[in-house]
N, C-alpha and C positions, 0 to 999 in steps of 0.2 A: 505492498500500501505505500510505503513511505513515499519512490520517486513518481507516482502517479497521483498523487497528492500535491507533493513539492511540486508539479508544474501549476497545479489548482491555485498556489494561493495569487491572494487579490492582488491586483495592481491598481496602484491610488488611484490614479488617473481613471479609474471606472467609478469609482465613489461617488455616492451622491457630493452634492457641497456640505449639507451637513457633517456627514461621515469621513468628508476631509476636515475639518474643523475639530472635528472628534479625533481623528487618527494625529493632525498637528499638536491637538494642544497634549496628548499624554504621549505622545514623543519625547515633549519639553517636561511631564513632568512624573518622575519617579517617586510611588507613591510612599509616606514618610521618610522619606531621602533628608530632610533637616535633622533627624535624629542621628541619621550613622554617625558616627564615630571614624568609620577606615576610611578608604580609597572606595571610589562605586568601582563595583568587579573583582575584588576580592575576597577572600572566604571572610573574615574580618566583618567585611558591609555587609555581606547574607546575614551573618548570624547576628548581624547587631539590627536588623529588617526584623531577622525572626524572634529574638528576642522581645524585639516592642510590639509585634506585632499581639503575641499569643500576654503582653502581657496587659496590654489594651484591651484584648480580645479577648480575657480570661477563661471565657464562657466556652469558646470554641472548642478547644479538643473533649470537652466535656459534653458537646450535644453532635459532634461529627464525633464518631470515632476511626481514624485514619487508620486502624491497626484491623479494619474490618473488613478489606478488599483485596486482598490479597490473590494476586491473579487476576482478577476482574479488568475491563475494559476500562478507563477512567478519562476521560476529558475534561477538561477544563476550560471552559470559556471567559478570556480576560483573563489571561494565566498572569497576567503582570512579571516581575523577576521569579515567579515558579516557587516563591515564599510556600503555599500550602500545598503546591503540588510535590515538594517534595517528601512532606509525609505522608501522602499515598503512595513514591515511590519507595520511601524507605522501610515500606510495610510491605513490598510486595507485588504492589498495583502494577499496571503496564499502563504506564502515562501518556498521554497527549492534552501540547499547551497549548491552545490558541490564541492570539490579543492581535487588535486591531495596528497594535503602535512597536515598529521595527524597535527602538531602542528596548523594552521588556522582551521580547521573541531573544534578542540576543544578549541580555544579561540570564534570561531565564538558563540557555544555553550554557552561558560560563558557569551557572549555579549548580549544575549538574555535572557540569564538567570536574569541577574541582570536589563535588561530593562523591566521584565515582558511581555516579548515577547514569541508569537510563532512561530517555524520554526524548520526546517526539516534540516540535515546537514550529510553528506557522505562523505566517500572519496572515489573519486569515476575519473579515465578517462575520461577527456572529449572528449575523441576520439572514446571511446568505451561506452555508458551508457546502462544502465542495462535497462531505461525505455521504458515503447511501446510508439509507434508511436501517436503523436497529441496527446501528454497528457499535455499539456503546452499553456497557452493563451499568455505568455512572455517568453522571453530567453533574458538573459541577460549576455553580455559575454565582461566587460569594462578592458581594458588591457592583454589578457587572449592569445589571435590566435600567439602573436607577439614571447610567450614565450614556445609554445607549439611544439612537434616533429613535426606533417604533420596538422598545419593548414587546410588543405582540407578535413583530415576527421572531423575535427573538427566540419566546417558550415555543413558540412552534418550530421552530427549527429543533429548538432541546427535545422537545416532544416525539416530533420527527426520527432524530438518527439513537433514541434512548432504544432498547433492546424493551420488547412485552415484558413485563415483571421487573424492568429496570427503575431507577433509582433518581430523581433529578434533587440536587439539594443548592439552592437558590439563596440569597438574603437580598433586601432591598432594606432602602430609609422607610422608618415608620414617623408617617407627617405629623399623626396623634403621637409625640412624643414628649420626654423630660427633656434631651438635649436639642431639640427643636424649638420649641418652645424658650427652653436657658440662654439661646444663643440669639430670639427673639429679644429676651428681657434687655439679656446684659451688654447687647448688639459690639456683637463678637461671632465673627462670621464663623461656619462652618467648612471643614477640608473640603475644597475643589468647588467649592459654591461658584466658583469663575469659570468652572467646566462647560463648554457649549452645550451639555443637556448635562440640567440634572434635577429626576423628576420622585419627589418622594411619594411615598402610598400609606392610603387606610390598610387597616388586614384586612377588610373587605374587600376595597379593592384590589389589591394584591391575588385576592382568591377569586375574583374574576377573572383578572389575568390566567391564572392557572385554570381554568375550566374545562380543559381538553383531557386533564391529567383524570384516571377513574379514582385516585383516593389520594388524598393532600393533609397531613400535617401541619399547621404552624406554631411555631414557637417564638415568642416573643424574647429579645434578649439583647444584652450589653447596655450592662447598669453603671453608675458611676464608680469611675475608682479615680486617681490623682493620674492630675496631665503633669507631664514633662515640659509642653513646649509652653503653656502659658503661664507670666511670672506678674513680677508686678502685683498692684493692687486686687485684682481678679482673679487671679491667678490663688492668690492668698482667701481669699472669699471662698473661690472653687475650693483646694482642696483641704481649706480649714475647718469648713465650715459646713459649705453643701453636701460634698460628700459624704464625712460622717452621719449626719442629718436624715440624709437618703438611706443610711444604711437601717434605720431604726425602724421606720415604715416598714410594715408587713410585705413583703414579695406576693402577697396575692393580689394588692388595693394595686400597685403599681406596675404587675407583670404587664399590662397592656399597651401600657406606657413605654417600655422597651423600644431602643432608639434603632433595633438593629428586629424587621424582619425576617427569621427565617424558615422556609417552607423544605417539607421535603413530600417528594411529590412524585406518583407512584404511576405506570402507564400499562 
């Protein structure tokens, strides 16, 4: 499949004007770059991003069992530099990563090479994948649908390439969430709020987006943890008062307000 698919990588000039903007933006914006202490492309750099990601998203390994997919064919759409995909590969999954940004694909390849892992990586539009239908056991798209031009087209593609009985794992941002409200009250922009597309969803809207799946489980996640990025008075208020106070509130009351809406969808 490798050579055949390689020849079907998307040509940037063939993209719609909006997808060209998205391609350009994400070529220039490496997610969480500000937190890295080591030079871009080094093992230390990738370790920095991994450590920060799983500190900030401390829920992720608890809701996604990266060790449960040994021998399964896993496709990640919007793989970035391959941070999450490494965890699938280290546990024996057969992985493919696609991303619209050349920078991401180049760095993901480097990440895997430095770790001695195998994976296939391609520049592709997740709204129009060249893979045959029913090609993958798992499709993973964490934090991607909200940044694409047509989320429904991407969801349809995820459904198409997923095998019967397969699992799609997706995450979008919750419009009715603690972080969305806090950013407006505190006048602090969210990460990548300047992206060409950034759409937030209610839980109901996300469920509607996934209506072509046979079964969908929704899990709101990501609650406040101390920030390393925000400094000054607002950072002190957030880390010293808001985060501890939020943790006192019973989780069942605030769970629907999680910033991340995780979906586990089955075909």
